[in-house]
N, CA, C, O and the ligand as a Tripos MOL2 file, in Angstrom:
@<TRIPOS>MOLECULE
protein
  285   283    72     0     0
PROTEIN
NO_CHARGES

@<TRIPOS>ATOM
      1 N           0.8110   -1.2290   -0.0640 N.3       1 MET1
      2 CA         -0.0230   -0.0040    0.0790 C.3       1 MET1
      3 C           0.9240    1.2810   -0.0020 C.2       1 MET1
      4 O           1.8940    1.3730    0.7510 O.2       1 MET1
      5 N           0.6050    2.2960   -0.9650 N.am      2 ARG2
      6 CA          1.3470    3.2940   -1.0290 C.3       2 ARG2
      7 C           0.4980    4.5110   -0.9290 C.2       2 ARG2
      8 O          -0.7150    4.4620   -1.1300 O.2       2 ARG2
      9 N           1.1910    5.7050   -0.5900 N.am      3 CYS3
     10 CA          0.5490    7.0150   -0.3640 C.3       3 CYS3
     11 C           0.0480    7.5000   -1.6630 C.2       3 CYS3
     12 O           0.7780    7.4840   -2.6540 O.2       3 CYS3
     13 N          -1.4020    8.0120   -1.7090 N.am      4 LYS4
     14 CA         -1.9250    8.4360   -2.9650 C.3       4 LYS4
     15 C          -1.2230    9.7670   -3.2880 C.2       4 LYS4
     16 O          -1.1280   10.0910   -4.4720 O.2       4 LYS4
     17 N          -0.7470   10.5220   -2.3710 N.am      5 GLU5
     18 CA         -0.2970   11.9240   -2.6090 C.3       5 GLU5
     19 C           1.1090   11.9240   -3.0360 C.2       5 GLU5
     20 O           1.4280   12.7440   -3.8970 O.2       5 GLU5
     21 N           2.0430   11.0810   -2.5360 N.am      6 CYS6
     22 CA          3.3830   11.2140   -2.6960 C.3       6 CYS6
     23 C           4.1430    9.7930   -3.1370 C.2       6 CYS6
     24 O           5.3200    9.7640   -3.4960 O.2       6 CYS6
     25 N           3.3560    8.7230   -3.0590 N.am      7 ASP7
     26 CA          3.5880    7.3680   -3.3100 C.3       7 ASP7
     27 C           4.7130    6.9720   -2.2570 C.2       7 ASP7
     28 O           5.5650    6.1370   -2.5600 O.2       7 ASP7
     29 N           4.6970    7.5580   -1.0810 N.am      8 GLY8
     30 CA          5.6370    7.1570   -0.0110 C.3       8 GLY8
     31 C           5.0260    5.9740    0.6700 C.2       8 GLY8
     32 O           3.8440    5.6800    0.4890 O.2       8 GLY8
     33 N           5.8660    5.2570    1.4960 N.am      9 MET9
     34 CA          5.4440    4.0820    2.2840 C.3       9 MET9
     35 C           4.5560    4.4890    3.4170 C.2       9 MET9
     36 O           4.7300    5.5210    4.0650 O.2       9 MET9
     37 N           3.4820    3.5240    3.6460 N.am     10 LEU10
     38 CA          2.5480    3.7090    4.5950 C.3      10 LEU10
     39 C           2.7860    2.8490    5.7090 C.2      10 LEU10
     40 O           3.1320    1.6890    5.4880 O.2      10 LEU10
     41 N           2.6400    3.2780    6.9160 N.am     11 PHE11
     42 CA          2.8160    2.3560    8.1320 C.3      11 PHE11
     43 C           1.6540    2.4140    8.9940 C.2      11 PHE11
     44 O           1.1000    3.4940    9.2010 O.2      11 PHE11
     45 N           1.2330    1.3100    9.5240 N.am     12 VAL12
     46 CA          0.0350    1.2220   10.4770 C.3      12 VAL12
     47 C           0.1580    1.9260   11.7010 C.2      12 VAL12
     48 O           1.1430    1.6570   12.3900 O.2      12 VAL12
     49 N          -0.6370    2.7650   12.1030 N.am     13 ILE13
     50 CA         -0.5260    3.4900   13.4390 C.3      13 ILE13
     51 C          -1.7010    3.1530   14.4030 C.2      13 ILE13
     52 O          -1.6560    3.4940   15.5850 O.2      13 ILE13
     53 N          -2.7410    2.4830   13.8760 N.am     14 ARG14
     54 CA         -3.9010    1.9660   14.6630 C.3      14 ARG14
     55 C          -4.5340    0.8570   14.1040 C.2      14 ARG14
     56 O          -4.8370    0.8690   12.9110 O.2      14 ARG14
     57 N          -4.7980   -0.2100   14.9020 N.am     15 VAL15
     58 CA         -5.6040   -1.2610   14.2660 C.3      15 VAL15
     59 C          -6.7820   -1.4890   15.1560 C.2      15 VAL15
     60 O          -6.6820   -1.5680   16.3810 O.2      15 VAL15
     61 N          -8.0300   -1.6030   14.4190 N.am     16 GLU16
     62 CA         -9.2020   -1.9440   14.9620 C.3      16 GLU16
     63 C          -9.1880   -3.1310   15.8730 C.2      16 GLU16
     64 O          -8.6050   -4.1500   15.5030 O.2      16 GLU16
     65 N          -9.8630   -3.0730   17.1900 N.am     17 GLU17
     66 CA         -9.9450   -4.2420   17.8760 C.3      17 GLU17
     67 C         -11.2000   -5.1530   17.3430 C.2      17 GLU17
     68 O         -12.2200   -4.6200   16.9060 O.2      17 GLU17
     69 N         -11.0430   -6.5000   17.4150 N.am     18 VAL18
     70 CA        -12.1210   -7.2480   17.0060 C.3      18 VAL18
     71 C         -13.2740   -7.1230   17.9200 C.2      18 VAL18
     72 O         -13.0350   -7.4550   19.0810 O.2      18 VAL18
     73 N         -14.3740   -6.7520   17.6800 N.am     19 PRO19
     74 CA        -15.5430   -6.6100   18.6260 C.3      19 PRO19
     75 C         -15.7910   -7.9740   19.3480 C.2      19 PRO19
     76 O         -15.4600   -9.0500   18.8500 O.2      19 PRO19
     77 N         -16.3910   -7.8430   20.5420 N.am     20 LYS20
     78 CA        -16.6660   -9.1090   21.2770 C.3      20 LYS20
     79 C         -17.9110   -9.6840   20.5360 C.2      20 LYS20
     80 O         -18.8230   -8.9970   20.0760 O.2      20 LYS20
     81 N         -17.8230  -10.9950   20.4870 N.am     21 GLY21
     82 CA        -18.8610  -11.8300   19.7810 C.3      21 GLY21
     83 C         -18.4980  -12.0580   18.2860 C.2      21 GLY21
     84 O         -19.1940  -12.8160   17.6110 O.2      21 GLY21
     85 N         -17.4090  -11.4110   17.7490 N.am     22 LYS22
     86 CA        -17.0910  -11.6840   16.4150 C.3      22 LYS22
     87 C         -16.0410  -12.5870   16.4720 C.2      22 LYS22
     88 O         -15.2790  -12.7160   17.4310 O.2      22 LYS22
     89 N         -16.0000  -13.4230   15.0820 N.am     23 ASN23
     90 CA        -14.9640  -14.3830   14.8910 C.3      23 ASN23
     91 C         -13.6250  -13.8040   14.4830 C.2      23 ASN23
     92 O         -13.4550  -13.2620   13.3910 O.2      23 ASN23
     93 N         -12.6390  -13.9450   15.4420 N.am     24 TYR24
     94 CA        -11.3970  -13.3140   15.2640 C.3      24 TYR24
     95 C         -10.6470  -13.6380   13.9270 C.2      24 TYR24
     96 O          -9.9420  -12.8040   13.3580 O.2      24 TYR24
     97 N         -10.8600  -14.9620   13.4510 N.am     25 ILE25
     98 CA        -10.3150  -15.4570   12.1830 C.3      25 ILE25
     99 C         -10.8230  -14.6810   10.9670 C.2      25 ILE25
    100 O         -10.0680  -14.2140   10.1130 O.2      25 ILE25
    101 N         -12.3160  -14.5630   10.9450 N.am     26 SER26
    102 CA        -12.8550  -14.2210    9.7180 C.3      26 SER26
    103 C         -13.1690  -12.7400    9.7690 C.2      26 SER26
    104 O         -13.5490  -12.2070    8.7270 O.2      26 SER26
    105 N         -13.0550  -12.0670   10.8060 N.am     27 TYR27
    106 CA        -13.3720  -10.6550   11.0010 C.3      27 TYR27
    107 C         -12.2210   -9.7680   10.2170 C.2      27 TYR27
    108 O         -11.0160   -9.9290   10.4100 O.2      27 TYR27
    109 N         -12.7120   -8.9330    9.4240 N.am     28 ASN28
    110 CA        -11.6830   -8.0760    8.6670 C.3      28 ASN28
    111 C         -11.5620   -6.7620    9.4130 C.2      28 ASN28
    112 O         -12.4600   -5.9250    9.3230 O.2      28 ASN28
    113 N         -10.5000   -6.5580   10.1320 N.am     29 ARG29
    114 CA        -10.2130   -5.4000   10.8790 C.3      29 ARG29
    115 C          -9.8670   -4.2750    9.8870 C.2      29 ARG29
    116 O          -9.4000   -4.4250    8.7590 O.2      29 ARG29
    117 N         -10.2020   -3.0350   10.5500 N.am     30 LEU30
    118 CA         -9.7700   -1.7940    9.8840 C.3      30 LEU30
    119 C          -8.5640   -1.2730   10.5770 C.2      30 LEU30
    120 O          -8.3840   -1.5390   11.7650 O.2      30 LEU30
    121 N          -7.6220   -0.4530    9.8140 N.am     31 CYS31
    122 CA         -6.6710    0.1840   10.5720 C.3      31 CYS31
    123 C          -6.4370    1.4600   10.0300 C.2      31 CYS31
    124 O          -6.9030    1.7170    8.9200 O.2      31 CYS31
    125 N          -5.7530    2.3380   10.6810 N.am     32 ASP32
    126 CA         -5.3530    3.6710   10.2970 C.3      32 ASP32
    127 C          -3.8630    3.6470    9.9390 C.2      32 ASP32
    128 O          -2.9940    3.1700   10.6690 O.2      32 ASP32
    129 N          -3.6520    4.2250    8.7080 N.am     33 VAL33
    130 CA         -2.1350    4.2850    8.3280 C.3      33 VAL33
    131 C          -1.6190    5.7140    7.9820 C.2      33 VAL33
    132 O          -2.4180    6.5750    7.6140 O.2      33 VAL33
    133 N          -0.3900    5.9500    8.0890 N.am     34 GLU34
    134 CA          0.2170    7.2550    7.9890 C.3      34 GLU34
    135 C           1.3830    7.0150    6.9460 C.2      34 GLU34
    136 O           2.1460    6.0500    6.9010 O.2      34 GLU34
    137 N           1.3420    8.1030    6.1320 N.am     35 CYS35
    138 CA          2.5360    8.2030    5.1370 C.3      35 CYS35
    139 C           3.7430    8.4290    5.8270 C.2      35 CYS35
    140 O           3.6690    9.2690    6.7240 O.2      35 CYS35
    141 N           4.9120    7.8550    5.6260 N.am     36 ILE36
    142 CA          6.2620    8.1670    6.2280 C.3      36 ILE36
    143 C           6.6470    9.5530    5.6610 C.2      36 ILE36
    144 O           7.0520   10.3910    6.4670 O.2      36 ILE36
    145 N           6.5650    9.8580    4.4230 N.am     37 SER37
    146 CA          6.9360   10.9670    3.8860 C.3      37 SER37
    147 C           6.0570   12.1950    4.0350 C.2      37 SER37
    148 O           6.5740   13.2080    4.5070 O.2      37 SER37
    149 N           4.9780   12.2040    3.7340 N.am     38 CYS38
    150 CA          4.1160   13.5600    4.0480 C.3      38 CYS38
    151 C           3.2320   13.4920    5.1680 C.2      38 CYS38
    152 O           2.5340   14.4730    5.4250 O.2      38 CYS38
    153 N           3.1730   12.4590    5.8670 N.am     39 LYS39
    154 CA          2.5500   12.2940    7.1330 C.3      39 LYS39
    155 C           0.9170   12.4440    6.9470 C.2      39 LYS39
    156 O           0.2020   12.8060    7.8810 O.2      39 LYS39
    157 N           0.4730   12.1640    5.8020 N.am     40 LYS40
    158 CA         -1.0260   12.0870    5.5070 C.3      40 LYS40
    159 C          -1.5830   10.7750    6.0210 C.2      40 LYS40
    160 O          -1.0430    9.6920    5.7980 O.2      40 LYS40
    161 N          -2.6250   10.9250    6.6800 N.am     41 VAL41
    162 CA         -3.1870    9.7730    7.3840 C.3      41 VAL41
    163 C          -4.4440    9.1580    6.7270 C.2      41 VAL41
    164 O          -5.3750    9.9260    6.4860 O.2      41 VAL41
    165 N          -4.5630    7.8620    6.4170 N.am     42 TYR42
    166 CA         -5.6590    7.2790    5.7380 C.3      42 TYR42
    167 C          -6.3220    6.5410    6.9240 C.2      42 TYR42
    168 O          -5.6550    5.7790    7.6240 O.2      42 TYR42
    169 N          -7.6630    6.7720    7.1530 N.am     43 TYR43
    170 CA         -8.3930    6.1910    8.1850 C.3      43 TYR43
    171 C          -9.1980    4.9450    7.5370 C.2      43 TYR43
    172 O          -9.5900    4.9070    6.3710 O.2      43 TYR43
    173 N          -9.3680    3.9520    8.4920 N.am     44 SER44
    174 CA        -10.2560    2.8190    8.1260 C.3      44 SER44
    175 C          -9.9380    2.0890    6.9090 C.2      44 SER44
    176 O         -10.7900    1.6580    6.1320 O.2      44 SER44
    177 N          -8.6440    1.9620    6.7690 N.am     45 GLN45
    178 CA         -8.2240    1.0080    5.7510 C.3      45 GLN45
    179 C          -8.2980   -0.4620    6.0180 C.2      45 GLN45
    180 O          -8.0580   -0.8730    7.1530 O.2      45 GLN45
    181 N          -8.6180   -1.2930    5.0360 N.am     46 PRO46
    182 CA         -8.7110   -2.6990    5.2180 C.3      46 PRO46
    183 C          -7.3480   -3.1840    5.8110 C.2      46 PRO46
    184 O          -6.2900   -2.8260    5.2920 O.2      46 PRO46
    185 N          -7.3840   -4.0060    6.9060 N.am     47 TYR47
    186 CA         -6.1150   -4.4300    7.4740 C.3      47 TYR47
    187 C          -5.9180   -5.9710    7.1870 C.2      47 TYR47
    188 O          -4.8360   -6.4020    6.7880 O.2      47 TYR47
    189 N          -7.1310   -6.8670    7.4340 N.am     48 ASP48
    190 CA         -7.0370   -8.2880    7.1420 C.3      48 ASP48
    191 C          -7.3900   -8.7450    5.9720 C.2      48 ASP48
    192 O          -6.9560   -9.8320    5.5920 O.2      48 ASP48
    193 N          -8.3210   -7.9200    5.1260 N.am     49 SER49
    194 CA         -8.7540   -8.5430    3.8400 C.3      49 SER49
    195 C          -7.6470   -8.6450    2.9440 C.2      49 SER49
    196 O          -6.6930   -7.8690    3.0040 O.2      49 SER49
    197 N          -7.7370   -9.5570    2.1290 N.am     50 GLY50
    198 CA         -6.6100   -9.8520    1.0410 C.3      50 GLY50
    199 C          -5.3780  -10.4470    1.5460 C.2      50 GLY50
    200 O          -4.3310  -10.5390    0.9050 O.2      50 GLY50
    201 N          -5.5780  -10.8530    2.7640 N.am     51 ARG51
    202 CA         -4.3990  -11.5520    3.4220 C.3      51 ARG51
    203 C          -4.8940  -12.9070    3.9650 C.2      51 ARG51
    204 O          -6.0720  -13.1510    4.2230 O.2      51 ARG51
    205 N          -3.8600  -13.7620    4.1100 N.am     52 GLY52
    206 CA         -4.1600  -15.0110    4.8600 C.3      52 GLY52
    207 C          -4.9760  -15.9610    4.1930 C.2      52 GLY52
    208 O          -4.8580  -16.0490    2.9710 O.2      52 GLY52
    209 N          -5.8680  -16.7630    4.8550 N.am     53 LEU53
    210 CA         -6.6720  -17.7820    4.4230 C.3      53 LEU53
    211 C          -7.5150  -17.4970    3.2890 C.2      53 LEU53
    212 O          -7.4380  -18.2510    2.3200 O.2      53 LEU53
    213 N          -8.3340  -16.4840    3.2670 N.am     54 ASN54
    214 CA         -9.2460  -16.0390    2.1160 C.3      54 ASN54
    215 C          -8.5800  -15.9240    0.8650 C.2      54 ASN54
    216 O          -9.1090  -16.4360   -0.1210 O.2      54 ASN54
    217 N          -7.3670  -15.2530    0.7510 N.am     55 GLU55
    218 CA         -6.6240  -15.0700   -0.3480 C.3      55 GLU55
    219 C          -6.1660  -16.4240   -1.0010 C.2      55 GLU55
    220 O          -6.2370  -16.6400   -2.2110 O.2      55 GLU55
    221 N          -5.7190  -17.2560   -0.1250 N.am     56 VAL56
    222 CA         -5.2600  -18.8030   -0.6670 C.3      56 VAL56
    223 C          -6.5120  -19.3950   -1.2880 C.2      56 VAL56
    224 O          -6.5160  -19.8740   -2.4220 O.2      56 VAL56
    225 N          -7.5540  -19.3420   -0.5100 N.am     57 ARG57
    226 CA         -8.7490  -20.0740   -1.1040 C.3      57 ARG57
    227 C          -9.1810  -19.5660   -2.3090 C.2      57 ARG57
    228 O          -9.5130  -20.3630   -3.1870 O.2      57 ARG57
    229 N          -9.2470  -18.1430   -2.5460 N.am     58 ASP58
    230 CA         -9.7570  -17.5230   -3.8760 C.3      58 ASP58
    231 C          -8.8670  -17.9820   -4.8010 C.2      58 ASP58
    232 O          -9.4220  -18.3390   -5.8390 O.2      58 ASP58
    233 N          -7.5710  -18.1080   -4.7880 N.am     59 ILE59
    234 CA         -6.5410  -18.5230   -5.8810 C.3      59 ILE59
    235 C          -6.9190  -19.8440   -6.1980 C.2      59 ILE59
    236 O          -7.1860  -20.0840   -7.3760 O.2      59 ILE59
    237 N          -6.9860  -20.7040   -5.3960 N.am     60 SER60
    238 CA         -7.0840  -22.1050   -5.7740 C.3      60 SER60
    239 C          -8.4600  -22.3110   -6.4320 C.2      60 SER60
    240 O          -8.5500  -23.0370   -7.4220 O.2      60 SER60
    241 N          -9.5270  -21.6980   -5.9110 N.am     61 GLN61
    242 CA        -10.7790  -21.9040   -6.6610 C.3      61 GLN61
    243 C         -10.6000  -21.4120   -8.0530 C.2      61 GLN61
    244 O         -11.0610  -22.1220   -8.9460 O.2      61 GLN61
    245 N          -9.9910  -20.2860   -8.3780 N.am     62 LYS62
    246 CA         -9.8030  -19.7680   -9.8040 C.3      62 LYS62
    247 C          -9.0330  -20.8040  -10.5650 C.2      62 LYS62
    248 O          -9.3750  -21.0470  -11.7220 O.2      62 LYS62
    249 N          -8.0620  -21.4130  -10.0380 N.am     63 LYS63
    250 CA         -7.2410  -22.3640  -10.8550 C.3      63 LYS63
    251 C          -8.1260  -23.5810  -11.2790 C.2      63 LYS63
    252 O          -8.0740  -24.0710  -12.4070 O.2      63 LYS63
    253 N          -8.9570  -24.0350  -10.2590 N.am     64 GLU64
    254 CA         -9.8260  -25.2510  -10.4720 C.3      64 GLU64
    255 C         -10.7840  -25.1220  -11.5540 C.2      64 GLU64
    256 O         -11.0620  -26.0230  -12.3450 O.2      64 GLU64
    257 N         -11.3960  -23.6590  -11.5430 N.am     65 SER65
    258 CA        -12.4510  -23.4750  -12.5510 C.3      65 SER65
    259 C         -11.7720  -23.3330  -13.9650 C.2      65 SER65
    260 O         -12.3350  -23.6850  -15.0020 O.2      65 SER65
    261 N         -10.6100  -22.8300  -13.9170 N.am     66 LYS66
    262 CA         -9.8110  -22.5780  -15.1270 C.3      66 LYS66
    263 C          -9.6880  -23.9890  -15.9150 C.2      66 LYS66
    264 O          -9.9810  -24.1310  -17.1030 O.2      66 LYS66
    265 N          -9.2070  -25.0090  -15.0580 N.am     67 PHE67
    266 CA         -8.8090  -26.2290  -15.6170 C.3      67 PHE67
    267 C         -10.1180  -26.9370  -16.1670 C.2      67 PHE67
    268 O         -10.0910  -27.5960  -17.2070 O.2      67 PHE67
    269 N         -11.2960  -26.7560  -15.3850 N.am     68 GLU68
    270 CA        -12.5910  -27.1930  -15.8950 C.3      68 GLU68
    271 C         -12.9830  -26.5440  -17.2040 C.2      68 GLU68
    272 O         -13.6560  -27.1940  -18.0050 O.2      68 GLU68
    273 N         -12.6380  -25.4040  -17.4550 N.am     69 ASN69
    274 CA        -12.8970  -24.7210  -18.7080 C.3      69 ASN69
    275 C         -12.2150  -25.1730  -19.8680 C.2      69 ASN69
    276 O         -12.7700  -25.2180  -20.9660 O.2      69 ASN69
    277 N         -10.7780  -25.5830  -19.6330 N.am     70 ASN70
    278 CA         -9.8640  -26.0560  -20.5430 C.3      70 ASN70
    279 C         -10.3120  -27.4880  -21.2020 C.2      70 ASN70
    280 O         -10.2190  -27.7500  -22.4010 O.2      70 ASN70
    281 N         -10.8600  -28.4360  -20.1010 N.am     71 ASP71
    282 CA        -11.3590  -29.6340  -20.5540 C.3      71 ASP71
    283 C         -12.4800  -29.4100  -21.5150 C.2      71 ASP71
    284 O         -13.0540  -30.3700  -22.0280 O.2      71 ASP71
    285 ZN          2.6970   10.7210    1.2710 Zn       72 ZN72
@<TRIPOS>BOND
     1     1     2 1
     2     2     3 1
     3     3     4 2
     4     3     5 am
     5     5     6 1
     6     6     7 1
     7     7     8 2
     8     7     9 am
     9     9    10 1
    10    10    11 1
    11    11    12 2
    12    11    13 am
    13    13    14 1
    14    14    15 1
    15    15    16 2
    16    15    17 am
    17    17    18 1
    18    18    19 1
    19    19    20 2
    20    19    21 am
    21    21    22 1
    22    22    23 1
    23    23    24 2
    24    23    25 am
    25    25    26 1
    26    26    27 1
    27    27    28 2
    28    27    29 am
    29    29    30 1
    30    30    31 1
    31    31    32 2
    32    31    33 am
    33    33    34 1
    34    34    35 1
    35    35    36 2
    36    35    37 am
    37    37    38 1
    38    38    39 1
    39    39    40 2
    40    39    41 am
    41    41    42 1
    42    42    43 1
    43    43    44 2
    44    43    45 am
    45    45    46 1
    46    46    47 1
    47    47    48 2
    48    47    49 am
    49    49    50 1
    50    50    51 1
    51    51    52 2
    52    51    53 am
    53    53    54 1
    54    54    55 1
    55    55    56 2
    56    55    57 am
    57    57    58 1
    58    58    59 1
    59    59    60 2
    60    59    61 am
    61    61    62 1
    62    62    63 1
    63    63    64 2
    64    63    65 am
    65    65    66 1
    66    66    67 1
    67    67    68 2
    68    67    69 am
    69    69    70 1
    70    70    71 1
    71    71    72 2
    72    71    73 am
    73    73    74 1
    74    74    75 1
    75    75    76 2
    76    75    77 am
    77    77    78 1
    78    78    79 1
    79    79    80 2
    80    79    81 am
    81    81    82 1
    82    82    83 1
    83    83    84 2
    84    83    85 am
    85    85    86 1
    86    86    87 1
    87    87    88 2
    88    87    89 am
    89    89    90 1
    90    90    91 1
    91    91    92 2
    92    91    93 am
    93    93    94 1
    94    94    95 1
    95    95    96 2
    96    95    97 am
    97    97    98 1
    98    98    99 1
    99    99   100 2
   100    99   101 am
   101   101   102 1
   102   102   103 1
   103   103   104 2
   104   103   105 am
   105   105   106 1
   106   106   107 1
   107   107   108 2
   108   107   109 am
   109   109   110 1
   110   110   111 1
   111   111   112 2
   112   111   113 am
   113   113   114 1
   114   114   115 1
   115   115   116 2
   116   115   117 am
   117   117   118 1
   118   118   119 1
   119   119   120 2
   120   119   121 am
   121   121   122 1
   122   122   123 1
   123   123   124 2
   124   123   125 am
   125   125   126 1
   126   126   127 1
   127   127   128 2
   128   127   129 am
   129   129   130 1
   130   130   131 1
   131   131   132 2
   132   131   133 am
   133   133   134 1
   134   134   135 1
   135   135   136 2
   136   135   137 am
   137   137   138 1
   138   138   139 1
   139   139   140 2
   140   139   141 am
   141   141   142 1
   142   142   143 1
   143   143   144 2
   144   143   145 am
   145   145   146 1
   146   146   147 1
   147   147   148 2
   148   147   149 am
   149   149   150 1
   150   150   151 1
   151   151   152 2
   152   151   153 am
   153   153   154 1
   154   154   155 1
   155   155   156 2
   156   155   157 am
   157   157   158 1
   158   158   159 1
   159   159   160 2
   160   159   161 am
   161   161   162 1
   162   162   163 1
   163   163   164 2
   164   163   165 am
   165   165   166 1
   166   166   167 1
   167   167   168 2
   168   167   169 am
   169   169   170 1
   170   170   171 1
   171   171   172 2
   172   171   173 am
   173   173   174 1
   174   174   175 1
   175   175   176 2
   176   175   177 am
   177   177   178 1
   178   178   179 1
   179   179   180 2
   180   179   181 am
   181   181   182 1
   182   182   183 1
   183   183   184 2
   184   183   185 am
   185   185   186 1
   186   186   187 1
   187   187   188 2
   188   187   189 am
   189   189   190 1
   190   190   191 1
   191   191   192 2
   192   191   193 am
   193   193   194 1
   194   194   195 1
   195   195   196 2
   196   195   197 am
   197   197   198 1
   198   198   199 1
   199   199   200 2
   200   199   201 am
   201   201   202 1
   202   202   203 1
   203   203   204 2
   204   203   205 am
   205   205   206 1
   206   206   207 1
   207   207   208 2
   208   207   209 am
   209   209   210 1
   210   210   211 1
   211   211   212 2
   212   211   213 am
   213   213   214 1
   214   214   215 1
   215   215   216 2
   216   215   217 am
   217   217   218 1
   218   218   219 1
   219   219   220 2
   220   219   221 am
   221   221   222 1
   222   222   223 1
   223   223   224 2
   224   223   225 am
   225   225   226 1
   226   226   227 1
   227   227   228 2
   228   227   229 am
   229   229   230 1
   230   230   231 1
   231   231   232 2
   232   231   233 am
   233   233   234 1
   234   234   235 1
   235   235   236 2
   236   235   237 am
   237   237   238 1
   238   238   239 1
   239   239   240 2
   240   239   241 am
   241   241   242 1
   242   242   243 1
   243   243   244 2
   244   243   245 am
   245   245   246 1
   246   246   247 1
   247   247   248 2
   248   247   249 am
   249   249   250 1
   250   250   251 1
   251   251   252 2
   252   251   253 am
   253   253   254 1
   254   254   255 1
   255   255   256 2
   256   255   257 am
   257   257   258 1
   258   258   259 1
   259   259   260 2
   260   259   261 am
   261   261   262 1
   262   262   263 1
   263   263   264 2
   264   263   265 am
   265   265   266 1
   266   266   267 1
   267   267   268 2
   268   267   269 am
   269   269   270 1
   270   270   271 1
   271   271   272 2
   272   271   273 am
   273   273   274 1
   274   274   275 1
   275   275   276 2
   276   275   277 am
   277   277   278 1
   278   278   279 1
   279   279   280 2
   280   279   281 am
   281   281   282 1
   282   282   283 1
   283   283   284 2
@<TRIPOS>SUBSTRUCTURE
     1 MET1         2 RESIDUE 1 A MET
     2 ARG2         6 RESIDUE 1 A ARG
     3 CYS3        10 RESIDUE 1 A CYS
     4 LYS4        14 RESIDUE 1 A LYS
     5 GLU5        18 RESIDUE 1 A GLU
     6 CYS6        22 RESIDUE 1 A CYS
     7 ASP7        26 RESIDUE 1 A ASP
     8 GLY8        30 RESIDUE 1 A GLY
     9 MET9        34 RESIDUE 1 A MET
    10 LEU10       38 RESIDUE 1 A LEU
    11 PHE11       42 RESIDUE 1 A PHE
    12 VAL12       46 RESIDUE 1 A VAL
    13 ILE13       50 RESIDUE 1 A ILE
    14 ARG14       54 RESIDUE 1 A ARG
    15 VAL15       58 RESIDUE 1 A VAL
    16 GLU16       62 RESIDUE 1 A GLU
    17 GLU17       66 RESIDUE 1 A GLU
    18 VAL18       70 RESIDUE 1 A VAL
    19 PRO19       74 RESIDUE 1 A PRO
    20 LYS20       78 RESIDUE 1 A LYS
    21 GLY21       82 RESIDUE 1 A GLY
    22 LYS22       86 RESIDUE 1 A LYS
    23 ASN23       90 RESIDUE 1 A ASN
    24 TYR24       94 RESIDUE 1 A TYR
    25 ILE25       98 RESIDUE 1 A ILE
    26 SER26      102 RESIDUE 1 A SER
    27 TYR27      106 RESIDUE 1 A TYR
    28 ASN28      110 RESIDUE 1 A ASN
    29 ARG29      114 RESIDUE 1 A ARG
    30 LEU30      118 RESIDUE 1 A LEU
    31 CYS31      122 RESIDUE 1 A CYS
    32 ASP32      126 RESIDUE 1 A ASP
    33 VAL33      130 RESIDUE 1 A VAL
    34 GLU34      134 RESIDUE 1 A GLU
    35 CYS35      138 RESIDUE 1 A CYS
    36 ILE36      142 RESIDUE 1 A ILE
    37 SER37      146 RESIDUE 1 A SER
    38 CYS38      150 RESIDUE 1 A CYS
    39 LYS39      154 RESIDUE 1 A LYS
    40 LYS40      158 RESIDUE 1 A LYS
    41 VAL41      162 RESIDUE 1 A VAL
    42 TYR42      166 RESIDUE 1 A TYR
    43 TYR43      170 RESIDUE 1 A TYR
    44 SER44      174 RESIDUE 1 A SER
    45 GLN45      178 RESIDUE 1 A GLN
    46 PRO46      182 RESIDUE 1 A PRO
    47 TYR47      186 RESIDUE 1 A TYR
    48 ASP48      190 RESIDUE 1 A ASP
    49 SER49      194 RESIDUE 1 A SER
    50 GLY50      198 RESIDUE 1 A GLY
    51 ARG51      202 RESIDUE 1 A ARG
    52 GLY52      206 RESIDUE 1 A GLY
    53 LEU53      210 RESIDUE 1 A LEU
    54 ASN54      214 RESIDUE 1 A ASN
    55 GLU55      218 RESIDUE 1 A GLU
    56 VAL56      222 RESIDUE 1 A VAL
    57 ARG57      226 RESIDUE 1 A ARG
    58 ASP58      230 RESIDUE 1 A ASP
    59 ILE59      234 RESIDUE 1 A ILE
    60 SER60      238 RESIDUE 1 A SER
    61 GLN61      242 RESIDUE 1 A GLN
    62 LYS62      246 RESIDUE 1 A LYS
    63 LYS63      250 RESIDUE 1 A LYS
    64 GLU64      254 RESIDUE 1 A GLU
    65 SER65      258 RESIDUE 1 A SER
    66 LYS66      262 RESIDUE 1 A LYS
    67 PHE67      266 RESIDUE 1 A PHE
    68 GLU68      270 RESIDUE 1 A GLU
    69 ASN69      274 RESIDUE 1 A ASN
    70 ASN70      278 RESIDUE 1 A ASN
    71 ASP71      282 RESIDUE 1 A ASP
    72 ZN72       285 GROUP 0 **** ****
């Protein structure tokens, strides 16, 4: 993830806590990130989505359907 203003590196300054009663594994937390270069802060960015188990599962599903189409 890069800064939209200056293309600088962003680093996470705060991560949302998983609410009580939510599944910690599947809950997609939000985070605030700040640009190292220009100090612009982006609030409520996705922190968990696109990472971990869901990403792996999506890729394998696409491969499987591709093979089926080729046959
Ligand atoms: Zn920046």
